[in-house]
DSSP file (Angstrom, degrees, kcal/mol; ACC not computed):
  #  RESIDUE AA STRUCTURE BP1 BP2  ACC     N-H-->O    O-->H-N    N-H-->O    O-->H-N    TCO  KAPPA ALPHA  PHI   PSI    X-CA   Y-CA   Z-CA
    1    1 A M              0   0    0      0, 0.0     2,-0.3     0, 0.0    21,-0.0   0.000 360.0 360.0 360.0 141.6   97.1   91.6   92.2
    2    2 A Y        -     0   0    0     19,-0.1     2,-0.5     1,-0.0     0, 0.0  -0.528 360.0-148.9 -72.2 132.4   97.8   94.5   94.6
    3    3 A K        -     0   0    0     -2,-0.3     3,-0.1     3,-0.0     5,-0.1  -0.908  12.4-133.2-104.5 127.6   98.8   93.4   98.1
    4    4 A M    >   -     0   0    0     -2,-0.5     3,-1.9     1,-0.1     2,-0.1  -0.435  38.0 -88.6 -72.0 150.6   97.9   95.6  100.9
    5    5 A P  T 3  S+     0   0    0      0, 0.0    -1,-0.1     0, 0.0    13,-0.0  -0.384 117.0  21.0 -58.8 134.6  100.6   96.4  103.5
    6    6 A G  T 3  S+     0   0    0     -3,-0.1     8,-0.1    -2,-0.1    12,-0.1   0.524  90.6 113.1  84.3   5.6  100.6   93.7  106.2
    7    7 A A    <   +     0   0    0     -3,-1.9    -3,-0.1     7,-0.1    -1,-0.0   0.090  46.4 125.8 -97.2  24.1   98.8   91.2  104.0
    8    8 A G  S >  S-     0   0    0      1,-0.1     3,-1.0    -5,-0.1     6,-0.1   0.002  80.6 -92.2 -74.1-176.6  101.8   88.9  103.8
    9    9 A V  T 3  S+     0   0    0      1,-0.2     4,-0.1     3,-0.1    -1,-0.1   0.799 119.8  66.5 -67.5 -28.9  102.0   85.2  104.6
   10   10 A G  T 3  S+     0   0    0      2,-0.1     2,-0.8     1,-0.0    -1,-0.2   0.664  80.1  88.9 -69.6 -15.7  103.0   86.0  108.2
   11   11 A V  S <  S-     0   0    0     -3,-1.0     2,-0.7     2,-0.1     4,-0.1  -0.751  79.3-137.2 -87.7 113.5   99.7   87.6  109.0
   12   12 A A  S    S-     0   0    0     -2,-0.8    -2,-0.1     1,-0.2    -3,-0.1  -0.577  81.6 -15.5 -74.5 112.1   97.4   84.8  110.2
   13   13 A G  S    S-     0   0    0     -2,-0.7    -1,-0.2    -4,-0.1     6,-0.1   0.177  93.6-133.5  84.4 -19.8   94.0   85.3  108.7
   14   14 A G        -     0   0    0     -6,-0.1     2,-0.3    -8,-0.1    -2,-0.1  -0.392  30.5 -88.3  70.2-148.3   94.7   88.8  107.6
   15   15 A G     >  -     0   0    0     -2,-0.1     4,-2.4    -4,-0.1     5,-0.2  -0.828  40.1 -79.0-148.4-173.9   92.0   91.4  108.3
   16   16 A V  H  > S+     0   0    0     -2,-0.3     4,-2.7     1,-0.2     5,-0.2   0.898 127.6  52.5 -63.0 -40.1   88.8   92.9  106.8
   17   17 A G  H  > S+     0   0    0      2,-0.2     4,-1.7     1,-0.2    -1,-0.2   0.899 109.7  48.5 -62.4 -40.7   90.9   95.1  104.6
   18   18 A T  H  > S+     0   0    0      2,-0.2     4,-0.5     1,-0.2    -2,-0.2   0.914 113.5  46.4 -65.7 -42.9   92.8   92.2  103.2
   19   19 A L  H ><>S+     0   0    0     -4,-2.4     5,-0.9     1,-0.2     3,-0.9   0.883 110.9  52.3 -68.5 -37.0   89.7   90.2  102.6
   20   20 A A  H ><5S+     0   0    0     -4,-2.7     3,-1.5     1,-0.2    -1,-0.2   0.847 103.1  59.6 -66.3 -32.0   88.0   93.2  100.9
   21   21 A A  H 3<5S+     0   0    0     -4,-1.7    -1,-0.2     1,-0.3    -2,-0.2   0.670  91.2  69.8 -70.4 -15.6   91.0   93.6   98.6
   22   22 A T  T <<5S-     0   0    0     -3,-0.9    -1,-0.3    -4,-0.5    -2,-0.2   0.540 122.5-100.3 -79.2  -4.5   90.4   90.0   97.3
   23   23 A G  T < 5 +     0   0    0     -3,-1.5    -3,-0.1     1,-0.3    -2,-0.1   0.585  63.0 163.8  98.9  12.2   87.3   91.3   95.6
   24   24 A A      < -     0   0    0     -5,-0.9    -1,-0.3     1,-0.1     2,-0.1  -0.435  43.6-112.0 -64.3 135.1   84.7   90.1   98.0
   25   25 A D    >>  -     0   0    0      1,-0.1     4,-1.4    -2,-0.1     3,-0.6  -0.441  12.4-134.2 -71.1 139.1   81.4   91.8   97.4
   26   26 A I  H 3> S+     0   0    0      1,-0.2     4,-2.4     2,-0.2     5,-0.2   0.814 105.2  61.9 -65.2 -29.4   80.3   94.3  100.1
   27   27 A G  H 3> S+     0   0    0      1,-0.2     4,-2.3     2,-0.2    -1,-0.2   0.870 101.1  52.4 -63.0 -36.1   76.8   92.8   99.9
   28   28 A W  H <> S+     0   0    0     -3,-0.6     4,-2.3     2,-0.2    -1,-0.2   0.918 109.7  48.3 -65.2 -43.3   78.2   89.5  101.0
   29   29 A W  H  X S+     0   0    0     -4,-1.4     4,-2.5     1,-0.2    -2,-0.2   0.893 111.0  50.9 -64.4 -39.6   79.9   91.1  104.0
   30   30 A L  H  X S+     0   0    0     -4,-2.4     4,-2.6     2,-0.2     5,-0.2   0.910 109.7  50.6 -63.5 -41.6   76.6   92.9  104.9
   31   31 A A  H  X S+     0   0    0     -4,-2.3     4,-2.3     2,-0.2    -2,-0.2   0.914 111.3  47.5 -63.1 -42.8   74.7   89.7  104.8
   32   32 A V  H  X S+     0   0    0     -4,-2.3     4,-2.4     2,-0.2    -1,-0.2   0.910 112.0  51.0 -64.2 -41.8   77.2   87.9  107.0
   33   33 A G  H  X S+     0   0    0     -4,-2.5     4,-2.2     2,-0.2    -2,-0.2   0.918 111.0  47.1 -61.9 -44.4   77.1   90.8  109.5
   34   34 A V  H  X S+     0   0    0     -4,-2.6     4,-2.5     1,-0.2    -1,-0.2   0.902 111.4  51.9 -64.5 -40.6   73.3   90.8  109.6
   35   35 A L  H  X S+     0   0    0     -4,-2.3     4,-2.5    -5,-0.2    -2,-0.2   0.916 109.9  48.7 -61.9 -43.3   73.3   87.0  110.1
   36   36 A L  H  X S+     0   0    0     -4,-2.4     4,-2.4     2,-0.2    -1,-0.2   0.892 111.1  50.2 -65.1 -38.9   75.8   87.3  113.0
   37   37 A V  H  X S+     0   0    0     -4,-2.2     4,-2.5     2,-0.2    -2,-0.2   0.922 112.0  47.8 -64.3 -43.4   73.7   90.0  114.7
   38   38 A L  H  X S+     0   0    0     -4,-2.5     4,-2.4     2,-0.2    -2,-0.2   0.909 112.6  48.3 -64.8 -41.6   70.5   88.0  114.4
   39   39 A L  H  X S+     0   0    0     -4,-2.5     4,-2.2     2,-0.2    -2,-0.2   0.907 112.7  49.0 -64.9 -41.0   72.3   84.8  115.8
   40   40 A G  H  X S+     0   0    0     -4,-2.4     4,-2.3     2,-0.2    -2,-0.2   0.912 111.5  48.8 -64.4 -42.4   73.7   86.8  118.7
   41   41 A T  H  X S+     0   0    0     -4,-2.5     4,-2.3     1,-0.2    -2,-0.2   0.913 111.2  50.2 -63.6 -42.9   70.3   88.4  119.5
   42   42 A G  H  X S+     0   0    0     -4,-2.4     4,-2.3     1,-0.2    -1,-0.2   0.892 110.4  50.0 -62.6 -39.1   68.7   85.0  119.4
   43   43 A A  H  X S+     0   0    0     -4,-2.2     4,-2.4     2,-0.2    -2,-0.2   0.911 110.5  49.7 -65.9 -41.8   71.3   83.6  121.7
   44   44 A L  H  X S+     0   0    0     -4,-2.3     4,-2.3     2,-0.2    -2,-0.2   0.901 111.6  48.4 -64.2 -40.1   70.8   86.4  124.2
   45   45 A I  H  X S+     0   0    0     -4,-2.3     4,-2.5     2,-0.2     5,-0.2   0.914 111.5  50.4 -65.4 -42.1   67.1   86.0  124.2
   46   46 A A  H  X S+     0   0    0     -4,-2.3     4,-2.3     1,-0.2    -2,-0.2   0.912 112.0  46.9 -63.3 -42.6   67.4   82.2  124.7
   47   47 A V  H  X S+     0   0    0     -4,-2.4     4,-2.7     2,-0.2     5,-0.2   0.903 111.9  51.1 -66.0 -40.8   69.8   82.7  127.6
   48   48 A H  H  X S+     0   0    0     -4,-2.3     4,-2.3     2,-0.2    -2,-0.2   0.924 112.0  46.4 -62.5 -44.5   67.5   85.4  129.2
   49   49 A R  H  X S+     0   0    0     -4,-2.5     4,-2.4     2,-0.2    -1,-0.2   0.905 113.0  49.9 -64.5 -40.6   64.5   83.1  128.9
   50   50 A R  H  X S+     0   0    0     -4,-2.3     4,-2.5    -5,-0.2    -2,-0.2   0.932 111.9  47.0 -64.4 -45.1   66.4   80.1  130.4
   51   51 A N  H  X S+     0   0    0     -4,-2.7     4,-2.2     1,-0.2    -1,-0.2   0.889 113.0  49.3 -64.6 -38.4   67.7   82.2  133.3
   52   52 A R  H  X S+     0   0    0     -4,-2.3     4,-1.8    -5,-0.2    -1,-0.2   0.907 112.1  48.3 -66.8 -40.1   64.2   83.6  134.0
   53   53 A R  H  X S+     0   0    0     -4,-2.4     4,-1.6     1,-0.2    -2,-0.2   0.898 112.2  48.9 -67.0 -40.1   62.7   80.1  133.9
   54   54 A L  H  X S+     0   0    0     -4,-2.5     4,-1.1     1,-0.2    -1,-0.2   0.878 110.3  50.7 -68.1 -37.1   65.4   78.6  136.2
   55   55 A S  H  X S+     0   0    0     -4,-2.2     4,-0.7     1,-0.2    -1,-0.2   0.849 109.8  50.2 -71.0 -31.8   64.9   81.5  138.7
   56   56 A Q  H  < S+     0   0    0     -4,-1.8     3,-0.4     1,-0.2    -1,-0.2   0.833 105.6  57.1 -71.7 -31.5   61.2   80.9  138.8
   57   57 A A  H  < S+     0   0    0     -4,-1.6    -1,-0.2     1,-0.2    -2,-0.2   0.794 101.2  57.5 -69.2 -27.5   61.7   77.2  139.4
   58   58 A R  H  <        0   0    0     -4,-1.1    -1,-0.2     1,-0.2    -2,-0.2   0.763 360.0 360.0 -73.9 -25.0   63.7   77.9  142.5
   59   59 A D     <        0   0    0     -4,-0.7    -1,-0.2    -3,-0.4    -2,-0.2   0.498 360.0 360.0 -73.6 360.0   60.9   79.9  144.1
């Protein structure tokens, strides 16, 4: 198998290029990216609602 430069044992975790060289399907990476965006958006909405609710309770 071809090893990308910098993909040696000394590189902790490697990078996206190293992982892509292992044969990971691009669809899988897109699905993970969309999932992370959705989770992040949900967390931001939850924090915003919580902060708004707490500020209204102080009034």
